[in-house]
Structures are given as structure tokens and as C-alpha cells.
N, C-alpha and C positions, 0 to 999 in steps of 0.2 A: 913632645915631652905632655906630661899628664898633666890633667888640669888640678888645682888645688882644692880636694874638699871644703864645701861650707858645713862649720858644724851645725848649726839648724835642721839642713837640707839629710845630714847624716843622723841626727837625732830623730825626726821624722821619721825616716827609713827604717831606724831600730827599732821604734815605736810600730811599726807593721808586722814585725816578728815575736813581739811579745805577746802574753795574754791582755784581754781586753781590760780584767778588770786592772793590771799591772799599768797599762797604758794609760786610763784614764787618771789615775793616783799619778804617775810621772806627769801628765799634762797640767794637772794643777799645781805639782811644785814646778812646774816649769815657768809659771806666770809670773806677771811682774809684782804682784800683792803678795807672792810669798816667797818673798826673799827672806824673812825673818823665819821663815821654817825651813827653806832650802839649805841654806848654812850649816844651822845644826845637823838637819838630817843626814849631810853629804859626808861631816865630818864624822857622824857616828858609822855610817856605811864604812868610812875608809877606816876608820877605828877596828871595825868587825872584820874586815878584810885582811888586815895586818894581824889581826887574830884568827885567821881563818887555819891554822893549824889545830888547833883544839878540838878535840872531838866531842862538839856541841852540834846538835842539830840544826842549829837556825843559824849561827856564826858561819860563814864560808867565805873561801877567797872571790866567789862570785859579788861580794860586796863592794871591793875595791873598786872597780873600773863604774860601777853603777855611782858610788860616791865620787867619783874622779869629774865623771862627765857633770854631776848635778853642780858640783863646784867650779865648774869650767863657764858657767852661764855669766857668774860672778865673776872671774879671774879671766882677763883678755887674754892673757898669753898662755893660756891653758887651753885656748880653744882651737889654734891648729893643730898641735898635736893630740888632742881627743877628736877632732875629724878624723884625722888619719888613721887613727885607733878603731873608730866608729867605723868607716868607710871597709877597712879591712875586716872587721867584725862582718859587718853586713854582707859584704862578697863571700865570705865562709858559708854563713849561714844559706845564704841564697844560692851557693854551690851543693851545699848537702841536701839542701830539698830538694834542686831538681835530681840530683842522683838516687834520693831516696824514692822517689815517684816518676821514673821518666816518661817521659810523654812523647807522642809521636810527632812528628812536624806538623803534621795535620793538626792535631790538639792544640799544638803551640799557636797558629795561628787562626785557631776559631772554626775549623773545617769539624762539622759532626761527621762522625764514620759510622752512625749507627741508625742514619736517616736511611730513609727508604731510597732506593736507585730511582734517578731520573729518567732512568732509559721508557723509550715508547714502546707501550707492550707489543708483542709480537701478533702475527695476525694467523688464525687459521681458518685456511679453507676447509668446509666441509663437504 
């Protein structure tokens, strides 16, 4: 049986996949004192995501899941479905990154393949 994902753990994992400046701002919005900014920002993001079909450069469908994830911080019944969605998203991102830059088994476990050989030098008798 699979483990039920934790919302906050999955959000932390998701923040590792996004650019640093977005992650810092998302961290600010996730703070306890940012409630008065988080709820209007999440509603605005959800509204922008719903209007994602418009040919505007800023508004897009990407805003919908971000707004829902922010709103899930304040609505406990939304946390479990959002945790599952974030877990699915994180797995897809990690799979795509692994496929884009395939590493050998040695690189995955941290063995350097470009290091000089550890063999003993051969002796030549003159």
C-alpha cells in the first residue's frame, strides 16, 4: 500500500524544482504572517488560471495549480488532494530531469570516473 503524501513535504520538494527567486517568494507566502497576502494571491492566481485560455502573455493555466496549492495552506480539506497532485508533479519533474541528463550508475552513487587510476605503476627493468 502506498504512503499518503504529506502536503508540506511535497511543497518543499516542489520548491526544489522551481527557480530560486520563485522559491523565495513562495516561502514568504507560505509563512504564518502572510495569511493576509496568501489568500488574495491564491484567489488571483486561480482566477488567472481560469482565464488561461486568453492569449495574454502573463495569464496562463500554470497559475491554477499554484493558486490551489497556496489556498491549501489555509483550507485543511484541500491538503490531501493537493499533496497527491504535488507528489505526481514532483515525480514527473524528477523523471523528466533524469531522462534529460542520464547518468551512469557510478555518477549516481558519487564515484568519479575522471579520477586517475589507482593502479600501481608498472615496473620496467632496465
